[in-house]
C-alpha positions in Angstrom: -54.0 -187.6 77.2 -51.3 -190.2 76.3 -53.9 -193.0 76.2 -56.1 -191.0 73.8 -53.1 -190.4 71.5 -52.1 -194.0 71.4 -55.6 -195.2 70.5 -56.1 -192.6 67.8 -56.4 -193.7 64.2 -53.3 -193.1 62.0 -53.2 -189.6 60.5 -50.8 -190.4 57.8 -50.0 -193.0 55.1 -46.5 -193.5 53.7 -47.4 -191.2 50.8 -48.8 -188.3 52.9 -45.8 -188.6 55.3 -43.5 -187.8 52.4 -45.6 -184.9 51.3 -45.8 -183.4 54.8 -42.1 -183.8 55.6 -40.9 -182.1 52.4 -39.7 -178.6 53.3 -36.6 -178.2 51.1 -37.0 -176.5 47.7 -35.2 -177.2 44.4 -33.2 -174.5 42.6 -35.2 -171.3 43.2 -35.8 -168.7 40.5 -36.1 -165.0 41.4 -39.6 -163.9 40.1 -39.7 -161.8 36.9 -41.0 -158.7 38.7 -38.0 -158.6 41.1 -35.5 -159.4 38.4 -36.9 -156.5 36.2 -36.9 -154.1 39.1 -33.2 -154.9 39.9 -32.2 -154.5 36.3 -34.1 -151.2 36.0 -32.6 -149.9 39.2 -29.0 -150.8 38.1 -29.5 -149.2 34.7 -30.7 -145.9 36.4 -27.7 -145.9 38.7 -25.1 -146.5 36.1 -22.4 -147.1 38.8 -18.9 -147.4 37.3 -16.6 -150.2 38.5 -19.4 -152.4 39.7 -17.3 -155.6 39.9 -14.8 -153.8 42.1 -17.7 -152.4 44.3 -19.2 -155.9 44.7 -15.8 -157.3 45.7 -15.3 -154.5 48.2 -18.8 -155.1 49.7 -17.9 -158.7 50.2 -14.7 -157.8 51.9 -16.6 -155.3 54.1 -18.9 -158.1 55.3 -15.8 -160.1 56.3 -14.1 -157.2 58.1 -17.0 -156.6 60.5 -17.5 -160.3 61.4 -14.9 -160.3 64.2 -16.3 -157.1 65.7 -19.8 -158.3 65.6 -18.7 -161.6 67.1 -17.2 -159.7 70.1 -20.5 -157.8 70.6 -22.6 -161.0 70.4 -20.4 -162.8 73.0 -20.1 -159.9 75.4 -23.6 -158.4 75.2 -26.0 -161.1 74.0 -24.4 -163.7 76.3 -25.3 -161.4 79.3 -28.9 -161.2 78.1 -29.2 -164.9 78.2 -27.1 -165.8 81.3 -27.8 -162.7 83.5 -31.0 -161.2 82.2 -31.9 -159.4 85.4 -28.4 -157.6 85.6 -28.2 -156.6 82.0 -30.5 -153.6 81.5 -27.6 -151.4 80.4 -26.2 -154.1 78.1 -29.7 -154.5 76.6 -29.7 -150.8 75.7 -26.2 -151.1 74.2 -27.3 -154.1 72.2 -30.3 -152.2 70.8 -28.2 -149.2 69.8 -25.3 -151.2 68.2 -27.7 -153.5 66.4 -28.9 -150.6 64.1 -25.9 -150.9 61.7 -24.3 -148.4 64.1 -20.9 -148.7 65.7 -20.3 -152.3 64.7 -22.4 -152.5 61.5 -21.8 -151.6 57.9 -22.9 -148.0 57.2 -23.9 -148.4 53.6 -22.8 -145.7 51.1 -24.7 -145.3 47.9 -22.2 -147.4 45.9 -22.3 -150.2 48.5 -26.1 -150.2 48.4 -26.1 -150.5 44.6 -23.5 -153.4 44.9 -25.8 -155.0 47.5 -28.8 -154.9 45.2 -26.8 -156.4 42.3 -25.1 -159.2 44.2 -26.8 -160.0 47.5 -30.5 -159.1 47.3 -31.6 -162.1 45.1 -30.0 -164.5 47.5 -31.4 -162.9 50.6 -34.9 -162.8 49.0 -34.6 -166.6 48.2 -33.7 -167.5 51.7 -36.6 -165.4 53.1 -39.1 -166.9 50.7 -37.9 -170.4 51.7 -38.4 -169.6 55.4 -41.8 -167.9 55.0 -43.1 -170.7 52.7 -42.5 -173.2 55.4 -44.4 -171.0 57.9 -47.3 -170.8 55.5 -47.4 -174.6 55.0 -47.1 -175.4 58.7 -49.6 -172.7 59.8 -52.0 -172.8 56.9 -54.6 -170.7 58.7 -52.2 -167.8 59.1 -52.3 -164.8 56.7 -50.6 -161.6 57.9 -52.4 -158.3 57.3 -49.9 -156.0 59.1 -46.1 -156.7 58.9 -43.2 -155.1 60.6 -39.7 -155.7 59.1 -36.9 -154.6 61.4 -33.7 -154.2 59.5 -35.5 -154.2 56.2 -32.4 -153.3 54.0 -33.6 -153.0 50.4 -36.9 -154.8 51.1 -36.0 -158.4 50.3 -38.3 -159.7 53.0 -41.2 -157.6 51.8 -40.9 -159.0 48.3 -40.8 -162.5 49.9 -43.9 -161.8 52.0 -45.8 -160.6 48.8 -44.8 -163.9 47.1 -46.0 -166.1 49.9 -49.1 -164.2 51.0 -50.1 -162.1 48.0 -53.7 -161.4 48.9 -53.7 -160.6 52.6 -51.3 -157.7 53.1 -52.7 -154.3 54.1 -49.8 -152.5 55.8 -46.0 -153.0 55.7 -43.8 -151.0 58.2 -40.1 -151.0 57.3 -37.4 -150.1 59.8 -34.1 -149.4 58.1 -31.4 -147.0 59.5 -29.5 -146.7 56.2 -31.0 -143.9 54.1 -29.4 -145.3 50.9 -31.0 -148.6 51.6 -34.4 -147.0 52.1 -34.1 -145.1 48.8 -33.1 -148.3 47.0 -36.1 -150.2 48.4 -38.5 -147.4 47.4 -37.0 -147.3 43.9 -37.4 -151.1 43.4 -41.1 -151.0 44.1 -42.0 -147.8 42.3 -43.5 -149.6 39.2 -45.5 -152.2 41.2 -49.3 -152.1 41.4 -51.7 -153.2 44.1 -49.2 -152.6 46.9 -50.2 -152.4 50.6 -49.6 -149.2 52.5 -45.8 -149.1 53.0 -44.1 -146.8 55.4 -40.3 -146.6 56.1 -38.7 -145.5 59.4 -35.2 -145.1 60.5 -35.7 -146.6 64.0 -38.3 -148.2 66.3 -38.5 -144.9 68.2 -39.5 -143.0 65.0 -42.2 -145.6 64.2 -43.7 -145.5 67.7 -43.8 -141.7 67.6 -45.5 -141.7 64.2 -48.3 -144.1 64.8 -50.8 -144.6 67.6 -50.7 -147.5 70.0 -53.4 -149.5 68.3 -51.5 -149.4 65.0 -48.3 -150.9 66.6 -49.7 -154.4 66.7 -48.5 -156.6 63.8 -49.4 -160.1 62.6 -45.9 -160.8 61.5 -42.7 -159.3 62.8 -39.5 -160.0 60.8 -36.5 -159.3 63.1 -34.0 -162.0 63.9 -35.4 -164.2 61.2 -32.6 -165.0 58.8 -28.9 -164.7 59.3 -25.9 -165.9 57.2 -25.3 -169.6 57.5 -22.0 -169.2 59.4 -21.0 -170.1 62.9 -21.4 -166.4 63.8 -24.9 -166.2 62.3 -25.9 -169.4 64.0 -24.6 -168.0 67.3 -26.8 -164.9 66.9 -29.9 -167.0 66.2 -29.1 -169.4 69.1 -28.6 -166.7 71.7 -31.8 -164.8 70.6 -33.7 -168.1 70.6 -32.6 -168.6 74.3 -33.4 -165.1 75.3 -36.9 -165.0 73.7 -37.9 -168.3 75.2 -36.6 -167.2 78.6 -38.6 -164.0 78.5 -41.8 -165.8 77.6 -41.3 -168.3 80.4 -40.6 -165.4 82.8 -43.9 -163.7 81.7 -45.7 -167.0 82.3 -44.3 -167.4 85.8 -45.4 -163.8 86.6 -48.9 -164.3 85.3 -49.3 -167.5 87.4 -48.2 -165.6 90.5 -50.6 -162.7 90.0 -53.7 -164.4 88.4 -56.0 -167.2 89.3 -58.8 -169.3 87.9 -59.8 -168.9 84.2 -57.6 -165.8 83.8 -54.5 -168.0 84.2 -55.2 -170.0 81.1 -55.8 -166.7 79.1 -52.6 -165.2 80.4 -50.6 -168.3 79.6 -51.8 -168.3 76.0 -51.1 -164.6 75.7 -47.6 -164.9 77.1 -46.2 -168.2 75.9 -44.4 -168.7 72.6 -43.3 -171.7 70.7 -40.9 -172.3 67.7 -42.6 -172.9 64.4 -39.3 -173.6 62.6 -36.6 -174.9 62.3 -36.5 -176.3 65.9 -39.0 -179.2 66.6 -38.9 -178.4 70.3 -38.6 -175.4 72.7 -35.9 -176.8 74.9 -32.2 -176.0 75.1 -30.4 -176.3 71.7 -28.7 -179.7 71.7 -26.0 -178.4 69.3 -24.7 -175.9 71.9 -21.1 -176.6 72.9 -20.8 -179.4 70.3 -18.8 -177.5 67.7 -21.6 -177.9 65.2 -24.1 -175.3 64.2 -27.6 -175.4 62.7 -27.9 -173.9 59.2 -29.6 -174.7 55.9 -29.0 -174.0 52.2 -31.1 -172.7 49.3 -29.9 -173.0 45.8 -30.9 -170.2 43.4 -30.5 -169.5 39.8 -28.2 -166.5 39.4 -29.8 -163.3 38.0 -28.3 -161.3 35.1 -26.7 -158.9 37.6 -25.1 -161.6 39.7 -23.7 -163.3 36.6 -22.4 -159.9 35.3 -20.7 -158.6 38.5 -19.7 -161.6 40.6 -16.2 -163.0 40.3 -15.2 -166.6 40.3 -11.9 -168.0 41.5 -10.3 -168.9 38.2 -13.3 -171.0 37.1 -16.3 -170.2 34.8 -19.1 -168.7 36.9 -21.8 -171.3 37.6 -25.4 -170.6 36.7 -26.5 -171.0 40.3 -25.3 -170.4 43.8 -26.0 -171.8 47.2 -27.2 -169.4 49.9 -26.5 -170.8 53.4 -28.7 -169.3 56.1 -29.8 -169.7 59.7 -33.3 -168.8 60.9 -35.8 -168.9 63.7 -39.6 -168.4 63.5 -41.7 -168.0 66.7 -45.4 -168.0 67.3 -47.4 -166.8 70.3 -49.3 -169.3 72.3 -48.5 -172.8 73.6 -47.2 -175.5 71.3 -50.2 -177.6 70.1 -50.5 -181.1 71.6 -50.8 -183.2 68.5 -50.6 -187.0 68.0 -47.2 -188.0 66.5 -47.1 -188.8 62.8 -46.3 -192.5 63.3 -48.8 -193.1 66.0 -51.0 -196.1 64.9 -49.0 -196.5 61.7 -47.9 -200.1 60.9 -45.2 -200.6 58.3 -44.3 -204.1 57.0 -40.7 -205.3 56.9 -39.2 -206.3 53.6 -39.7 -210.0 54.5 -43.4 -209.4 55.4 -43.9 -207.6 52.1 -42.4 -210.6 50.2 -44.6 -213.0 52.2 -47.7 -211.1 51.1 -47.0 -211.3 47.4 -49.5 -213.2 45.3 -48.5 -215.6 42.4 -49.7 -213.1 39.8 -47.2 -210.6 41.1 -44.4 -212.8 39.7 -45.9 -213.0 36.2 -44.2 -210.8 33.5 -46.0 -209.7 30.4 -43.0 -209.6 27.9 -45.0 -207.8 25.2 -45.7 -204.9 27.6 -42.1 -204.9 28.9 -40.7 -204.7 25.3 -43.1 -201.9 24.4 -42.2 -199.8 27.5 -38.5 -200.3 26.9 -38.9 -199.0 23.3 -40.4 -195.8 24.6 -37.6 -194.9 27.0 -36.0 -191.6 26.0 -32.8 -190.5 27.7 -33.2 -187.2 29.7 -30.9 -184.3 29.0 -29.1 -183.0 32.0 -30.4 -179.7 33.3 -27.3 -177.4 33.7 -29.1 -175.4 36.4 -30.1 -178.3 38.6 -27.2 -180.6 38.2 -25.2 -181.7 41.3 -27.9 -180.2 43.5 -28.6 -181.4 47.0 -31.9 -179.6 46.8 -33.9 -181.2 43.9 -37.4 -181.6 45.1 -40.3 -179.2 44.8 -42.4 -178.4 47.8 -46.0 -179.5 47.1 -47.5 -176.0 47.2 -51.0 -177.2 46.4 -51.1 -179.8 49.2 -51.8 -177.7 52.3 -54.7 -179.9 53.4 -54.8 -181.1 57.1 -53.6 -184.6 56.2 -50.7 -183.4 54.1 -49.1 -180.8 56.4 -46.6 -181.3 59.2 -48.3 -180.0 62.3 -46.5 -178.1 65.1 -46.6 -180.9 67.6 -43.5 -182.5 68.9 -43.5 -185.5 66.5 -41.6 -184.0 63.6 -37.8 -183.9 63.7 -35.6 -181.7 61.5 -32.9 -183.2 59.3 -29.7 -181.2 59.9 -27.0 -181.6 57.2 -27.2 -183.8 54.1 -28.3 -187.4 54.7 -25.7 -190.1 53.9 -27.3 -192.5 51.5 -25.5 -195.9 51.1 -27.7 -198.2 49.0 -30.1 -200.0 51.4 -29.0 -197.8 54.3 -29.6 -194.1 55.0 -28.1 -192.2 57.9 -29.5 -188.8 59.0 -28.6 -186.3 61.7 -31.9 -185.2 63.2 -32.9 -182.7 65.8 -36.0 -183.9 67.6 -38.3 -183.5 70.6 -37.9 -186.2 73.2 -41.3 -185.7 74.9 -44.9 -185.1 73.7 -45.0 -181.5 75.0 -42.0 -180.6 72.8 -40.4 -178.9 75.8 -37.0 -180.7 75.5 -35.0 -182.0 72.6 -32.0 -184.0 71.4 -29.7 -184.4 68.4 -29.5 -188.0 67.1 -28.2 -190.1 64.3 -31.1 -191.9 62.7 -30.4 -195.1 60.7 -33.1 -196.4 58.3 -32.6 -199.7 56.4 -34.6 -201.2 53.6 -34.9 -204.5 55.3 -36.5 -203.3 58.5 -38.8 -200.6 57.0 -39.0 -200.3 53.2 -41.6 -197.5 53.3 -39.5 -195.2 55.6 -36.3 -196.2 53.7 -37.9 -194.9 50.5 -38.8 -191.6 52.3 -35.3 -191.4 53.7 -33.7 -191.8 50.3 -35.8 -188.9 49.0 -35.2 -186.7 52.0 -32.9 -183.6 51.9 -31.1 -181.3 54.2 -33.8 -179.2 55.9 -36.7 -181.6 55.5 -38.7 -183.0 58.5 -38.6 -186.6 59.8 -41.6 -188.3 61.4 -41.5 -189.9 64.8 
């Protein structure tokens, strides 16, 4: 297999590498339908003291962080390290995860404050994650979706944005009745909706529908968490637990099956990570003091500008939503050739040596004419000072322009350090062709050694992919 890969023709050029690697998005804008739905909902509620309610909601989130952290370290750690001894802990985790003893029990005024201040940001993070799933798995279009912990329906709005034509049924699980009512109110004026059902728990869903209807193409559960050490810890522990469970299923199937059925059972039981991890091994950031998270800049909505407070400074027209996420897919990770296999890049000296005499000729008339046409660009107040300033090429989902799910694409963690002719990037990457193990490395790209990749590195942003 390795010999076949090494002899394969290059899949990418310098230009298509840049297109495939780009996953970050510039300043996001909440779609008009959702903005209008939020404004209508808030007008109907007419909650007094909204600024105070938004502030108290933020303080409530901070107050439950320590309690949730204790739950994550005591219960979820047992699920990972001692999975066979933790049946009771597993039950306790399921119970307490339902906004129960350790979560925030949303009152009506808190739900209204959430819609006004947090829903646009949560929607933007969800859309960013699902957009990458669509680009990297272009043949996937979900028909039946389950959203566990749906809140006011931010993920449902994001799914409708990313896959507007394929949805048939959407099952929402949300323990908070006020959240359920808010979600239903926000969609009441929408047309061409799929069948939407709300439930207060997994148990109520399984009791209401038959076994055949319980299968879903897309399950949104531990998908997006706040971009904090605590949020990253939840994602990391659930990542380890899910991968462990799938490997355990695989070992069981190998022990009880034989022949052709083994291959079938392996495909049925295995799972691999679509994003953000480029491999399915242990997280290389564990016990390093660093944590994996990303950022999505979004233009603030009218309600956010009206009710959010700033610390003595004028409120900016945008905010940066930090988030952590994980997206799994059933089946084995594809064995793909790596992006740079067979690709030959010239050094800067080799590029200079290949220049022809006419390359040095200058048409002064054309130069003067082009200089006369230069018009200074006005600074965009929304996008200024942004680390995320490039659009994803939404129309370039062709096979040659997408980053496949093989092990050859690393993930840029944190903002690259760009110093003239030198770019340094922190990259999480697979260290074998199977994508079964990974490492966290500092990658240095210089213009002299590789002008083409240096150009790509200068345009890369936090959250983009990097080819190997």
